N, C-alpha and C positions, 0 to 999 in steps of 0.2 A: 404184220400182225394178223393172225387167223381170225375169221369171223366168230363173234361171241353172241350169246343170248341176251336178252334185256337184263336178267337177274345177275348175270355175270358181270355185265357193264356197270350195274347199280351196286351190287353188294359183293362182287367177286367170288360168289358161291351160290350154289343151290338154285332153286326156282322160286317165283312169287307165289306159288301155291303153298309154299311152306316146306316143301320136300327138299331135303338136303341143306336147309339152313340151320346154322348154329343159333344159340340163344341170341348171341349179339347181333346175328345177321337178321333174326326175326325183329328184334328191337329197332334196329335201323330201318327195317322195311316198314315197320308200323309208324315210325317217325316221318318217314317219307310219305306215307299214305296220309298222315293228318296234315303235314305241310302242303301237299298237292291240293287237298281240299281248301285249306285256308288261302293259298295263293290263287286258286281258281275263283273263289268268291271275290277276292281283291281285284282281279282282272275284270271280272264282270261288272264290278262297280266302276272301275276306270273306264270301261267301254261306255257306259251311259254317260258319265261325267264328261268324256270328250264329245260325245254326241251333242249334249246340251251346249257346250262351248262353241261348236261349229254352228249350231242352229242360231245362237245369238248372233254370230258374224253374218249369217245368211239373211237375217231379219235386217240388220243394219244396212247391208247391200241393197236389199229390196226397198227399204225406206229412202236411201239417198237416191236411188234410181227414180222412185215416184216423186220426190221433191223437185229433182232437176227436170223431169219431164214435165211437170205441172207449171213450172216457170215459163215454159214456151219460150216465145222469141225474146223474152227479158234477159235471157242468158246467151251471150256470144259464143258461138260454137258448141251450142247445146248438144248436138248429136256427137261431137267429137268427145265430149265430156262423158257421155253416155256410153260411148264405145270403149273407152278406156276404163270406166268403171266396170263394164260387163267383163272385159278381159281379166281385170284383177279378180273379180268374183268367179270367173270360170277356173283360173289357175287355183284360187283358194279351194274350190268345190272339189277339184280333182285331188288336191292333197287330202282333203276331208275323206275322200274315198279310200286313198291309201291308209291313212290312220285307222280307219275302221277295219280294214282287212288285216292290218298288223295287229290290232288289238285282238280280233277273233282268232288270229293264228296262235297267239300266245295263250288264249283261253283253251284252244283245243289242244295245245301241248299239255297242259295240266290235267285235261280230262282224259287224255290217252295214258298219262301216268296212272290215274285213278283206275282205268280199265285194267291195267296190267296187275295193280296191286290189291284191288278190292277183295278178289276171291279169296285171300288168305285171312281177311279181317271182317268183312260185312257180307259176303256172299256176292252174287252178281246183281246188285241193286241197280247200278248205273247201265250196265248192258242189258237190262231187261225192261223193255218199253211195253206198257200195257196200253190197249185202246179198245174202244167198243167197235163192233164189227161194221155197224152202219157208217163210221167214219173211214173204213177201209184203209186205215193206216196213212191217211194223208195229213202229214204234219208240215205246217208252213214255218219256214225259218225267219225268225224275226230279223237276224243280222243281215240275211240276204235281202229281205224288204227294206231294211235301212240303206243297204248298199245301192239298191235300185232308186231310191229317192235320190241319192246324190247323183245318179245318172240323169234323172229328171231334171235336177237343177243344172247339171251340166249342158243338157239340152236347151233349157230355157236361156242360159247366159250365152251359149254359143249362137243362138238365134237373135237375141238382142244385139250381141256384138256386131254380126254380119249386117243386120238391119240399120243399126245406128250408124255404121261405117258407110254403107252405102248411101244412106240419107245425106250424110255429111259431104261425100266425095262427088256423087252423081245425082243431086236433088231433082234435075229435071228430065233426066233420061228415061222415058217411058218405057222403051223396050227392056231396060234392066229390071224395072218394078214388075213388068209383065212375066219376065222369067221368074222372078221371085215368088210371085203369086201362083205360078204354074208348078213349080217344083217344091215349094214349101209343104203343101199338104201331103204330097207323096212322102217326103223327108219325115215329116211329124207322125204320120200314121205308121210307117215302117218302124220308126224308132220306138214309138210308144207299144207297139205290138211286141217288140223284142224285150222292153223294159218290164212289162206286165204280163209276161208269158207265165201262167200259173204254175206249169210243170217245173219251170226252172226255179221257182220260188220255194220249192219243197225241200225239206231235209231229207238228206240222203240217209235212209236207214235200210240197211241190209243185213239179213241174218236168217235164223230159222225161225218160222212161223208156227206158233203153237196154240191151238184153241184151249182156252181154260174153262169156259163155260158157254152157255147158250148165246150169250152177247158180248163175251169179252174174248179177245185174243192178245197174245204177246209175240214180240219179236225180240229174239235173243241175239245180241250182237257179240259173237265170240271174239275175245281178244287172246291170241296165242301168245302167251308170255314166254314160250320157248322158241319163238322165231328168232332166227339167226340174223344178227345185224352185221353186215359186211363193213370192213374198215373202208373209209373214204380216201381215195387217192388224192394228194394234194401236189401242187407244182412246186418245184424248187426255185422257180424264177421269182 
């Protein structure tokens, strides 16, 4: 199959700027544009509902850890239970991070559809980003910040898992705890610097920068609707 453009794949004709589309094709493009908006809003709603769902579980894990830790020696094998709980929480948090990435990926899918389709119906609204010059176009990504929060929780749970396991297996080996106290600060500082790197938390906005007034600029993100999309080779095995 030869490479085809976005419009040819979607409508089998013309371009998404309206050129070369029949009346039926334009009606289909308009319906696709409206559906892309609706599903995008639906995906954003699901994104935050999933985040709240996982936050509830993280709260439950933290509460359970605190209760077991507070009971002290009244619980036989206290640190064994804490290690098991930390491991479950670590695995759950990893799945949380994957769920957020998957949800964001589907949201971006519909946003890209809007980028291609909007020129024909509402102009370049989504592709034109306005900002005040003093902000210097520094937009922080809420989804990336959420993702880094999951990394922070993974750091916390991995630390409590290793600490609880060592406390259970070698409670009186002073050299082990000496190594832990020596390496833990380096590990924590390096990880936190990576998690909270402000540059990596910014939204990637690339395009033409155009001043509109003395204090306002815009970034125009061009979406080339005529970009050729090559067919994907699939294995016959």
